[in-house]
Legacy VTK file of the C-alpha trace (Angstrom):
# vtk DataFile Version 3.0
C-alpha trace
ASCII
DATASET POLYDATA
POINTS 432 float
-23.989 -20.903 -8.268
-21.539 -22.806 -6.103
-20.562 -20.125 -3.611
-21.347 -16.573 -2.598
-18.757 -14.477 -0.785
-20.035 -11.505 1.199
-17.433 -8.758 1.494
-14.670 -7.704 -0.895
-11.828 -6.996 1.502
-8.687 -9.115 1.506
-10.383 -11.987 3.354
-13.256 -12.131 0.876
-10.989 -11.744 -2.137
-8.668 -14.486 -0.904
-11.570 -16.836 -0.282
-13.116 -16.112 -3.682
-9.798 -16.530 -5.504
-9.094 -19.835 -3.769
-12.562 -21.226 -4.490
-12.420 -20.036 -8.080
-9.086 -21.775 -8.557
-10.832 -25.086 -7.851
-13.383 -24.487 -10.593
-16.216 -23.351 -8.325
-18.425 -20.578 -9.678
-18.316 -17.702 -7.199
-20.248 -14.453 -6.843
-18.666 -11.823 -4.593
-20.758 -8.952 -3.221
-19.122 -5.773 -1.898
-21.108 -2.843 -0.490
-18.480 -0.230 -1.382
-17.730 0.947 -4.936
-14.263 -0.619 -4.774
-12.562 -3.810 -3.624
-9.858 -4.140 -0.987
-11.788 -3.189 2.147
-9.537 -1.320 4.557
-6.534 -1.735 2.241
-7.623 0.223 -0.795
-7.454 3.509 -2.701
-9.887 6.253 -3.564
-9.935 9.694 -5.145
-9.517 12.791 -2.994
-10.595 16.143 -4.522
-8.355 19.173 -4.103
-8.998 22.908 -4.069
-7.934 23.281 -7.716
-10.773 21.045 -8.824
-8.526 18.107 -9.622
-8.581 14.818 -7.749
-5.812 12.444 -6.781
-6.005 8.745 -5.988
-4.488 7.911 -2.611
-4.272 4.844 -0.404
-6.400 5.158 2.703
-3.275 4.341 4.728
0.102 2.760 4.089
-0.229 -1.008 4.264
2.945 -3.063 4.318
3.896 -6.707 4.541
6.967 -8.612 5.610
8.541 -11.532 3.791
7.249 -13.794 6.546
3.689 -13.169 5.258
3.569 -16.439 3.298
-0.146 -16.446 2.503
-0.388 -12.804 1.509
2.494 -13.333 -0.913
0.744 -16.432 -2.252
-2.454 -14.420 -2.704
-0.614 -11.736 -4.678
0.862 -14.503 -6.852
-2.637 -15.832 -7.486
-3.707 -12.367 -8.613
-0.564 -11.927 -10.703
0.388 -8.676 -8.949
3.439 -9.716 -6.918
5.646 -7.546 -9.139
3.713 -4.563 -7.770
5.425 -5.053 -4.380
8.895 -3.639 -3.718
10.884 -5.153 -0.856
13.157 -3.016 1.305
16.087 -4.580 3.153
16.787 -1.641 5.423
14.770 0.051 8.170
15.611 3.610 9.231
15.251 4.622 12.878
15.332 8.418 13.210
15.906 10.270 16.467
14.576 13.765 17.202
17.095 16.105 15.631
17.479 13.941 12.531
20.170 11.361 13.411
19.501 8.171 11.427
20.411 4.567 12.251
19.650 1.703 9.912
18.681 -1.878 10.642
19.601 -4.486 8.049
20.965 -8.000 7.921
24.706 -8.524 8.009
27.158 -11.368 7.606
25.937 -13.498 10.499
23.180 -16.115 10.093
19.793 -15.823 11.810
19.041 -15.115 14.570
22.213 -12.996 14.831
21.827 -11.341 11.421
21.144 -7.898 12.920
24.185 -7.950 15.230
26.236 -5.507 13.162
23.374 -3.030 12.764
22.561 -3.107 16.466
26.209 -2.600 17.367
26.435 0.544 15.224
22.979 1.949 16.063
22.925 5.196 18.030
19.322 5.117 19.185
20.067 2.644 21.977
22.922 2.648 24.486
25.193 -0.350 24.937
23.354 -1.428 28.087
20.048 -1.034 26.223
21.303 -3.262 23.430
22.422 -5.940 25.874
19.018 -5.870 27.583
17.238 -6.072 24.218
19.442 -8.966 23.128
18.572 -10.909 26.289
14.861 -10.413 25.682
15.125 -11.443 22.027
16.851 -14.671 23.061
14.101 -15.186 25.665
11.484 -14.923 22.916
13.282 -17.618 20.971
13.609 -19.801 24.062
10.125 -19.360 25.533
7.821 -19.123 22.507
7.017 -22.861 22.491
7.510 -23.549 26.194
5.206 -21.104 27.936
1.459 -21.658 28.016
0.499 -18.294 29.486
1.400 -15.989 26.601
-2.233 -15.475 25.604
-3.131 -14.642 29.208
-0.627 -11.844 29.874
0.113 -8.590 28.095
3.282 -7.959 26.161
4.119 -5.171 28.595
3.858 -7.579 31.522
6.281 -9.936 29.819
8.708 -7.112 29.055
8.598 -5.958 32.656
9.172 -9.545 33.769
12.328 -9.491 31.613
13.348 -6.152 33.177
13.446 -4.300 29.901
14.516 -0.649 30.366
11.889 1.995 29.639
13.952 3.370 26.771
14.137 -0.048 25.096
10.413 -0.603 25.529
9.632 2.774 23.973
12.206 2.833 21.200
12.092 -0.790 20.077
9.285 -2.922 21.447
6.555 -0.318 21.245
7.801 1.105 17.963
7.786 -2.287 16.263
4.884 -4.101 17.905
2.250 -1.358 18.098
2.786 -0.711 14.389
2.376 -4.423 13.644
-0.529 -5.384 15.932
-2.256 -1.967 16.283
-2.754 -2.090 20.025
-0.682 -0.695 22.867
1.656 -3.020 24.744
-0.438 -2.904 27.934
-3.405 -4.332 25.986
-1.604 -6.658 23.558
-1.576 -10.394 24.251
2.057 -11.425 24.600
1.458 -14.288 22.168
0.980 -11.813 19.325
4.083 -9.851 20.256
6.080 -13.074 20.291
4.760 -14.020 16.870
5.821 -10.720 15.297
9.306 -10.860 16.804
9.857 -14.541 16.040
8.656 -14.518 12.427
9.778 -11.011 11.524
13.117 -10.759 13.332
14.429 -14.161 14.403
13.142 -17.004 12.237
15.116 -16.168 9.098
17.645 -13.693 7.787
15.264 -12.154 5.243
11.827 -12.495 6.863
12.036 -8.904 8.153
12.210 -7.405 4.647
9.381 -4.931 4.223
7.170 -5.037 1.149
5.625 -1.753 0.069
3.304 -1.575 -2.946
4.795 0.322 -5.881
1.273 1.027 -7.123
-1.847 2.291 -5.411
-3.448 -0.404 -3.269
-6.596 -0.408 -5.375
-4.625 -1.469 -8.440
-3.617 -4.696 -6.738
-7.230 -5.886 -6.702
-8.472 -4.615 -10.064
-7.718 -7.915 -11.720
-9.878 -10.738 -12.971
-10.089 -13.899 -10.883
-10.930 -17.206 -12.552
-14.579 -18.205 -12.106
-15.282 -15.178 -9.872
-17.817 -12.469 -10.641
-17.662 -9.487 -8.321
-20.390 -6.943 -7.740
-19.571 -3.553 -6.199
-22.160 -1.288 -4.570
-24.049 -4.497 -3.767
-25.248 -4.500 -0.177
-26.290 -7.852 1.294
-29.392 -6.897 3.264
-30.387 -10.299 4.650
-29.068 -13.837 4.835
-31.020 -17.083 4.956
-29.368 -20.489 4.704
-32.086 -21.752 2.350
-33.019 -18.682 0.312
-29.544 -17.171 0.121
-28.675 -13.475 0.270
-30.991 -10.541 -0.339
-29.331 -7.989 -2.611
-31.249 -5.087 -4.093
-34.549 -6.703 -3.154
-33.688 -9.989 -4.911
-32.825 -13.313 -3.273
-29.738 -14.973 -4.762
-28.959 -18.546 -3.751
-25.820 -20.671 -3.745
-24.731 -23.977 -2.280
-22.251 -22.410 0.145
-21.746 -18.943 1.643
-18.644 -17.229 2.987
-19.055 -14.149 5.152
-15.964 -11.937 5.065
-17.694 -9.120 6.898
-16.333 -7.230 9.904
-17.611 -8.555 13.209
-20.035 -5.679 13.802
-21.680 -6.142 10.388
-21.938 -9.914 10.718
-23.605 -9.436 14.113
-26.440 -7.588 12.370
-26.676 -9.876 9.363
-26.602 -13.239 11.184
-27.363 -12.464 14.851
-28.213 -16.081 15.645
-24.559 -17.151 15.473
-23.267 -18.112 18.948
-20.491 -15.510 18.924
-19.924 -12.858 21.558
-19.389 -9.976 19.157
-18.890 -7.508 22.012
-15.427 -8.996 22.631
-14.082 -7.493 19.419
-13.282 -3.932 20.415
-12.058 -1.694 17.597
-8.620 -0.113 17.507
-7.960 2.849 15.165
-5.220 3.782 12.730
-4.730 7.321 11.447
-3.095 8.104 8.119
-1.856 11.625 7.413
-1.050 12.645 3.827
1.197 15.682 3.313
2.169 17.313 0.011
5.068 19.821 0.035
6.391 22.299 -2.501
9.757 20.518 -2.553
11.372 17.249 -1.561
11.916 17.012 2.183
13.739 13.661 2.376
15.491 11.107 0.204
14.753 8.227 2.566
12.118 5.760 1.307
10.625 5.488 4.791
11.513 5.955 8.425
10.305 5.213 11.916
10.240 8.289 14.155
11.254 7.759 17.778
9.726 9.233 20.946
6.806 11.034 19.287
3.200 10.423 18.176
3.979 9.872 14.499
5.401 6.367 14.169
6.272 6.015 10.487
6.543 8.048 7.325
6.607 6.671 3.788
7.985 8.569 0.814
5.300 8.354 -1.859
6.741 10.750 -4.406
10.279 12.178 -4.595
10.085 13.392 -1.006
7.296 15.817 -1.867
4.438 13.547 -0.815
4.728 11.760 2.512
2.255 9.421 4.126
2.454 9.336 7.926
0.985 6.524 10.027
-0.118 6.413 13.663
-1.276 3.004 14.902
-3.449 2.551 18.003
-4.356 6.217 17.520
-7.203 6.466 20.032
-6.264 10.008 21.039
-6.466 11.264 17.468
-10.093 10.202 17.130
-10.949 13.150 19.369
-8.712 15.626 17.542
-9.814 17.950 14.758
-8.307 17.567 11.302
-6.192 20.733 11.550
-4.915 19.745 14.996
-3.630 16.474 13.569
-1.983 18.202 10.611
-0.315 20.772 12.863
0.956 18.031 15.185
2.260 15.980 12.272
4.076 18.947 10.752
5.609 19.960 14.076
6.919 16.461 14.758
8.070 15.788 11.213
10.189 18.944 11.238
12.027 17.620 14.294
13.246 14.651 12.275
13.544 15.890 8.690
15.504 19.143 8.337
14.220 19.501 4.783
10.667 19.857 6.061
11.480 22.940 8.130
11.549 25.354 5.194
9.177 23.483 2.913
5.700 24.831 2.320
2.793 22.476 2.887
0.611 22.598 -0.221
-2.194 20.319 0.912
-3.002 17.666 3.471
-5.498 14.889 4.006
-6.305 12.933 7.174
-7.841 9.449 7.199
-9.159 8.116 10.496
-9.850 4.389 10.357
-11.782 4.150 13.622
-12.357 0.406 13.225
-9.086 -0.516 11.545
-8.565 -3.714 13.566
-9.756 -5.420 16.731
-7.783 -5.140 19.968
-5.771 -8.331 20.322
-6.128 -8.513 24.105
-5.152 -11.377 26.418
-7.730 -14.148 26.612
-9.362 -13.346 23.277
-7.654 -15.837 20.971
-9.756 -18.909 21.814
-12.938 -16.825 21.586
-12.306 -15.843 17.971
-14.651 -17.947 15.794
-13.430 -20.645 13.443
-14.330 -20.827 9.755
-17.074 -23.411 10.265
-20.257 -22.211 11.941
-23.402 -23.722 13.425
-25.044 -23.095 10.041
-23.690 -25.941 7.861
-23.396 -23.978 4.603
-22.101 -20.710 6.121
-18.379 -20.150 6.667
-16.549 -17.225 8.212
-13.523 -15.252 7.056
-12.095 -11.967 8.284
-8.978 -10.920 10.145
-10.962 -11.035 13.400
-11.676 -14.770 13.046
-9.287 -17.391 14.418
-6.600 -17.815 11.796
-3.383 -17.924 13.830
-2.437 -14.275 13.286
-3.545 -10.930 14.721
-5.483 -8.445 12.573
-3.118 -7.971 9.633
-3.314 -8.417 5.869
-1.673 -11.814 6.342
-4.316 -12.699 8.929
-7.084 -11.633 6.558
-5.769 -13.808 3.725
-5.207 -16.743 6.075
-8.834 -16.483 7.193
-10.018 -16.371 3.592
-8.042 -19.493 2.745
-9.361 -21.322 5.817
-12.954 -20.427 4.911
-12.330 -21.581 1.335
-10.969 -24.901 2.607
-14.075 -25.430 4.736
-16.404 -24.416 1.904
-14.577 -26.627 -0.598
-14.958 -29.635 1.683
-18.670 -28.862 2.091
-19.011 -28.676 -1.695
-17.419 -32.110 -2.035
-14.007 -31.101 -3.343
-11.584 -30.879 -0.440
-8.547 -28.673 -1.026
-5.717 -27.044 0.912
-4.921 -23.385 0.422
-3.326 -22.269 3.685
0.470 -22.211 3.670
2.405 -22.816 6.899
4.388 -20.060 8.594
8.009 -19.729 7.530
9.127 -21.285 10.817
LINES 1 433
432 0 1 2 3 4 5 6 7 8 9 10 11 12 13 14 15 16 17 18 19 20 21 22 23 24 25 26 27 28 29 30 31 32 33 34 35 36 37 38 39 40 41 42 43 44 45 46 47 48 49 50 51 52 53 54 55 56 57 58 59 60 61 62 63 64 65 66 67 68 69 70 71 72 73 74 75 76 77 78 79 80 81 82 83 84 85 86 87 88 89 90 91 92 93 94 95 96 97 98 99 100 101 102 103 104 105 106 107 108 109 110 111 112 113 114 115 116 117 118 119 120 121 122 123 124 125 126 127 128 129 130 131 132 133 134 135 136 137 138 139 140 141 142 143 144 145 146 147 148 149 150 151 152 153 154 155 156 157 158 159 160 161 162 163 164 165 166 167 168 169 170 171 172 173 174 175 176 177 178 179 180 181 182 183 184 185 186 187 188 189 190 191 192 193 194 195 196 197 198 199 200 201 202 203 204 205 206 207 208 209 210 211 212 213 214 215 216 217 218 219 220 221 222 223 224 225 226 227 228 229 230 231 232 233 234 235 236 237 238 239 240 241 242 243 244 245 246 247 248 249 250 251 252 253 254 255 256 257 258 259 260 261 262 263 264 265 266 267 268 269 270 271 272 273 274 275 276 277 278 279 280 281 282 283 284 285 286 287 288 289 290 291 292 293 294 295 296 297 298 299 300 301 302 303 304 305 306 307 308 309 310 311 312 313 314 315 316 317 318 319 320 321 322 323 324 325 326 327 328 329 330 331 332 333 334 335 336 337 338 339 340 341 342 343 344 345 346 347 348 349 350 351 352 353 354 355 356 357 358 359 360 361 362 363 364 365 366 367 368 369 370 371 372 373 374 375 376 377 378 379 380 381 382 383 384 385 386 387 388 389 390 391 392 393 394 395 396 397 398 399 400 401 402 403 404 405 406 407 408 409 410 411 412 413 414 415 416 417 418 419 420 421 422 423 424 425 426 427 428 429 430 431
């Protein structure tokens, strides 16, 4: 066996696929009964005895996610992603404004949409425009962006409270999964630059047309995956202990979350306590009728940040990022809150009957991308020569996103390939 990959989330899958593409024989071990990690699907039973497969939460990508798109091409599932060229900002009461590119080239491609939008005043739009130009101007000139929070930078630029709440927070908290007063400004800059300024189409939002689990139920060349296979111990010479049996390889890639790697290989010189978890809550609602024709929408000024239309307006998936407060709430409290807020935005939901609901709390969805953390994230190579690290929490140039996970998997595969005597490049550069 050439390589063993521990963990079947996106980072592990990307690493395994990349190594397999070079002809290396790879075994992948995943503790859960399914692949995909935190971006997957599973069956939820209902009161009528039937079950329905749902995604744990809505995961999206933007066209600036070069490596994630490359990974989907490797798997042959890119046609399972549908790209949307329009975002819908909805105010309480139901008024909708859309954001889409117009006739002007980047970075002015949103000028028409912003001019017509009702969710910001003219003075708000001018203030936002100044800050967007400052991002473009300062992103390569300032050396303190990893040391200050995004909120501190926004206050430095005198952004009005309404703009911070209705644009910056709405966009960035959803993308990075941490509040602005905890988010390193460098990550906020990256999202705005790549997603909004670098190109006229990089903002386009990709939403899977199929359940997330279907994206990863494909064969990968030279890769054998084992589900329900818990790696109990690791030893650089003997290999991995799975089901009481030691299995050896020449190289090992850990794509485990930080807290699991800390238990499996505690001798690594990594301060695992730095990686504080940040939660995401997904709320699934099924109605007796369609409540909206919009494919998705971002809801302003409330707890619920986004909804996604998963089935003719009858089935909506709601998402709350950085949802620390919801961890302490009971299931019914969350459902009641979601219904109350949704009915403020979607008139069709006011008379509709809720047939069933499901709440998914991902308590450890991502790490908190705080100031000062970036240089403390570990690289792919470790102090153990034949062990390499992947995972969205490792240093890959992105915050904890699906793109970051795939980037980390590619970087680990590059390091492992070089160790195995067949150097290769897998990581693609950012779009700009």
